[in-house]
N, C-alpha and C positions, 0 to 999 in steps of 0.2 A: 808540200807545203800551202797553207790556205792564202796566201798571198800571190805565190803561182800561177795557182788554180784563179785565181780573179783576176789577175791579168789576162789569162787564155780564155777566160767566159763569153765575151766579145765574138772571140772567133768560133769557138765550140758551140756554144749553146745558142746561136741566131743563125741564121739562113734567109737570104746568103748572107756572109760574115760580117763580121765587122772591124777595121780596122784604129783602132784609137791610139790617137799621144796618151803617153801616161803618164802622165806626173805623180811623184814621189815626197810628201813633205810632211817634216814633224810638227805634231800642233801640241802644245799640254802634254810632250811624253807619249805619243799614240801617233803610229802611222796613217797617216792618210793616201789614201792612191786619187786621182783625181787624169778620171775618165774624157778626154776631147775627141769626140766623134763627128767628121766633118756633115753638114746635110746631105742627104741621099734622096732622090727621087722612088726608092721602090721599096714597097712595104716585107718588112723585116719577120718573121715568125719564130718565135722563141720555143728552146726546146716543150715548154709546159703546155702548147696548144693554141696559144694567142700570137695575135696577128696585130704589129703595130706597125701604125703610119703616121710619119710628123707632123703635124700642121702648123705651123708658123712657130711658139716655141712648149703644144701640147704633143705628147703621144697618143691620138689617137686609137682605140682597143675597136677591133674588127671580126669577126669571123669570115672564114676562108668561103664563103658561099655568098657572101657581101660584095665578095672582090672580084670577083668574075665578069 
């Protein structure tokens, strides 16, 4: 099911895995998933190869060679 897959994405598609708090709510007849993830000092890699580092309120993309 799409929702189960979406809920597992932070664990399955990010390295190191994330452990979000997930809230479900209905808005105008549509199910909305809200993911809340605590701040992490680690750089995270997404399965598409991108690396993301959280800086203040933004995700900064980077290449692996720049992180060494």
